[in-house]
N, C-alpha and C positions, 0 to 999 in steps of 0.2 A: 906915659906918665901925664897926669893932669892934677893940678893943684898939689904937686909933690907926692902924689899917691898913684899906685898902679891902677890903671883904668882900662877896662876892656871894652872894645867897640865892635859893632857889626854894621856894615854898610855905612860907615862914617858917623854912626850914632852911638852915643855913650850908653852902655848897658849896665855895667856893674863896676863899682869902685871898691877897693880894699882900703879900709880906714882904721886907723889905730887911735884909741882914746886911752885915758888914764885907767879907767875901770874895766874896759872891754875892747875888743876889736869887732869890726862889723863888715859885712858885705852890704853895700848901699846900692840898691836897685833904683835907677833914675826914674823909671816908670813902674815901680813896684805896685802901685795902686791898681794897675791893670792886670796884674798876675792873679791867677786863681790860687789862693793861699790855702790849699787843701790840708796843710799840716798846722795852720794857725801860728806860724813862726815869724811873720812879717810884722814889724813894728813901725808905726808912724813916729818919726823922730820928735816932732813938736806939732802943736796944733796949726802952726803956720805953714808947714810943709804940705804941699798939695799932692804930688804924685810919688815922691820918693818914699821908699820903705827900706828898713834895715833888717838884717838877721844878725843878732848879737851873740858873741861868744866870750866866755870868761876863761876858757881853758882849751888846750889843744885836743883833749879827748872828745869834747863836744863836736868839734869839726870832724874828727875821725868817724864818730858814730853817725853823723849826718851826711856823710859823703854822697851817698846815692840821692838823697833828697836835694842837696845843694846842686848837684849836677843837673837834676831835673829842673830846678828853678832857673838856673843859668841858661 
């Protein structure tokens, strides 16, 4: 847990955070700008965010349909 949210780490580095918002939930990749976004699904949260990128979801079915893609990104 980090900032009250589930956070997954690898070799003591933050990789991805599960974040809930009013309109959507998201996977936040701390260094998402470094990922090859072959599916065009990573979103820069705001213009002030340098490396972080999100994948946003508004329904469970979206997550189910993207399971293989999400595993590959993680």
